[in-house]
C-alpha angles and dihedrals in degrees: 000000000000090000092052091051090050091047091049091049091048091049091048091049092050091048092047093055094041093236117164117234088239089066089065095054123058091203089067098043109098090202092055092081089075087099084085104238112203113234094193123053115233112261089240091064091054093043091059089071107067095181105050096139113092134189124230097027108253133166092222109121143049120313141180106225136186122198113201122195117233089255089063098254124129108263101176139340122197154144108261125196117198112195125206091237091068097260126118138188132191131197108207122213091246136118110283092238091066096063099251097182121100128182129197151162126240146176131202126212126170093347094308117114120204114199094201096186133007116173139182140177112238126216135174120237090268090062095254115146108242103171144281139294130212126189129192118196137184112196136175119212114222117247091252090052094232101106141022136194137186147119136294140196118202122193125192123208129191120228091274092056097254114141111235104171143014128198126189130187147113135303129211125181141176125207118250099174136006118214118226126192 
């Protein structure tokens, strides 16, 4: 009850000041990318892992990934950890106040990895809850196991659960670390 009152007040405040929903979420602000996100990891980071090659090709491990919107702009960059138990977590290159951590569940079949659900809480830079995000991905791990690429669909929801935006695009990643049992 208290949460629905707060959400209603927040929505009324946003409507009253004619703010766009994108203004509450740095992922949607095209000017936000001015923090200069690298799209290629430094060679030194890759050199630290002497055994990057994996056989058979599996997504299990630590990756540097870049999600690019279909218009060619950077959507999200992160470090993504894919666990052998079918769970996944990603730390986005975003300010800590915005809630840059996502968690998900995945399955791999014939080299294709389906990230069936990947969710995050969203906050503005003043630590106000502004909604949730879910991402669905379909990725293919390269034969050498050191990269993957694919597509994504990200949907944004306000605190009441109403979808207010959707972004689609491509994902490219390079392996940083392979897990071994």
